[in-house]
C-alpha positions in Angstrom: 101.9 63.7 91.4 104.9 65.2 92.8 104.9 68.1 95.3 106.5 70.4 92.7 103.6 69.8 90.4 101.0 70.8 93.1 103.0 74.1 93.8 102.8 75.0 90.3 99.2 74.5 89.9 98.3 76.5 93.1 97.0 80.2 92.5 99.4 82.9 93.3 98.3 84.9 96.5 98.3 88.5 95.7 100.4 90.6 97.8 100.3 94.3 98.4 102.4 97.1 99.6 101.7 99.0 102.9 100.4 102.2 100.8 98.1 99.9 99.0 96.2 98.6 102.0 96.5 102.4 103.2 94.5 103.6 100.1 92.0 100.8 100.3 88.4 101.4 101.4 88.2 97.9 102.8 89.2 98.8 106.3 87.9 101.6 108.6 90.0 104.6 109.4 91.2 103.2 112.7 92.3 100.0 111.1 94.3 102.1 108.4 95.9 104.1 111.2 97.1 100.9 113.1 98.3 99.2 109.7 100.2 102.4 109.0 101.9 101.7 112.2 102.6 98.2 112.1 103.3 97.6 108.2 107.0 98.2 107.2 107.7 100.7 104.2 108.7 98.9 101.1 107.5 95.3 102.1 104.6 93.5 100.6 101.8 91.7 102.6 99.0 89.4 101.5 95.6 90.1 103.3 96.4 87.6 105.7 99.7 88.9 106.6 98.1 92.3 107.2 95.1 90.7 109.4 97.7 88.9 111.3 99.6 92.3 112.0 96.5 94.0 113.0 95.3 91.3 115.4 98.7 91.1 117.0 98.7 94.8 117.5 95.2 94.8 119.0 95.8 91.9 121.2 99.0 92.8 122.7 99.2 93.7 126.6 99.8 97.0 127.6 102.7 97.9 130.1 
């Protein structure tokens, strides 16, 4: 099999907008507030992308 055939058979990873993440009930309120600050309007994110942005914010150093 070629790489191209492997990619065409892989399931698509769903991506969501900032607004969709903010309306979701999967995150507690304080995490939605953080996502509102770190995610960009008009851009789509996978669950992994949103989690990565959230964790990067939580682990940042305070100046």
